[in-house]
C-alpha positions in Angstrom: 0.0 0.0 0.0 2.9 2.2 0.6 4.1 2.1 -2.9 0.9 3.3 -4.6 0.8 6.2 -2.2 4.4 7.1 -3.1 3.7 6.9 -6.8 0.6 9.1 -6.5 2.5 11.9 -4.5 4.6 13.2 -7.5 1.3 13.2 -9.6 -0.5 15.2 -6.9 2.4 17.7 -6.7 2.3 18.0 -10.4 -1.5 18.6 -10.3 -1.2 21.2 -7.6 1.5 23.0 -9.7 -0.8 23.0 -12.7 -3.7 24.3 -10.6 -1.4 27.1 -9.1 -0.2 28.1 -12.6 -3.8 28.1 -13.8 -4.9 30.3 -10.9 -2.0 32.8 -11.6 -3.0 32.8 -15.3 -6.6 33.4 -14.4 -5.6 36.4 -12.1 -3.3 37.8 -14.9 -6.1 37.6 -17.5 -8.7 39.1 -15.0 -6.2 42.1 -14.5 -5.9 42.5 -18.1 -9.7 42.3 -18.7 -10.3 45.1 -15.9 -7.6 47.2 -17.5 -9.2 46.9 -20.9 -12.7 47.6 -19.4 -11.4 50.7 -17.7 -9.6 51.8 -21.0 -12.7 51.2 -23.0 -14.8 53.3 -20.6 -12.3 56.2 -20.8 -12.5 55.9 -24.5 -16.3 55.8 -24.5 -16.4 58.9 -22.3 -13.9 60.8 -24.6 -16.0 59.8 -27.6 -19.2 61.1 -25.9 -17.4 64.4 -25.1 -16.1 64.7 -28.8 -19.7 64.0 -30.0 -21.1 66.8 -27.7 -18.3 69.2 -28.8 -19.0 68.4 -32.5 -22.8 68.9 -32.1 -22.1 72.3 -30.2 -19.8 73.4 -33.0 -22.2 72.4 -35.8 -24.8 74.5 -34.0 -22.4 77.4 -33.7 -21.6 77.2 -37.4 -25.1 77.3 -38.4 -25.8 80.3 -36.2 -22.6 82.1 -37.7 -23.7 81.3 -41.3 -27.1 82.6 -40.6 -25.6 85.8 -39.0 -23.4 86.2 -42.0 -26.3 85.9 -44.5 -28.1 88.7 -42.4 -25.1 90.9 -42.3 -24.4 90.5 -45.9 -28.1 91.4 -46.7 -27.8 94.5 -44.6 -24.6 95.5 -46.3 -26.3 95.2 -49.7 -29.1 97.3 -48.5 -26.6 99.9 -47.3 -24.7 99.9 -50.6 -27.9 100.1 -52.7 -28.8 103.2 -50.5 -25.4 104.7 -51.0 -25.6 104.1 -54.7 -29.0 105.7 -54.9 -27.6 108.9 -53.1 -24.6 109.1 -55.3 -26.3 108.7 -58.7 -26.7 111.8 -60.7 -30.2 112.7 -61.2 -31.4 112.2 -64.6 
């Protein structure tokens, strides 16, 4: 009976070592996963922020284009009035 127990001991130690390595690998992979999830969340937040900035800039651009068109119209009216004042009467 002593002989089978001695033969089984190295196998048990080998199994323990494999389990230990598997646990270490699992810890390492979980740490990598957690780091990747944190990085993904940071990137999602940055993307949301850039989307908000982009939307704000688009709105501002539309407002400025509208304002420019209004200013152009007013300047054209002023130029027309000046032209009317400077034309010699016929």
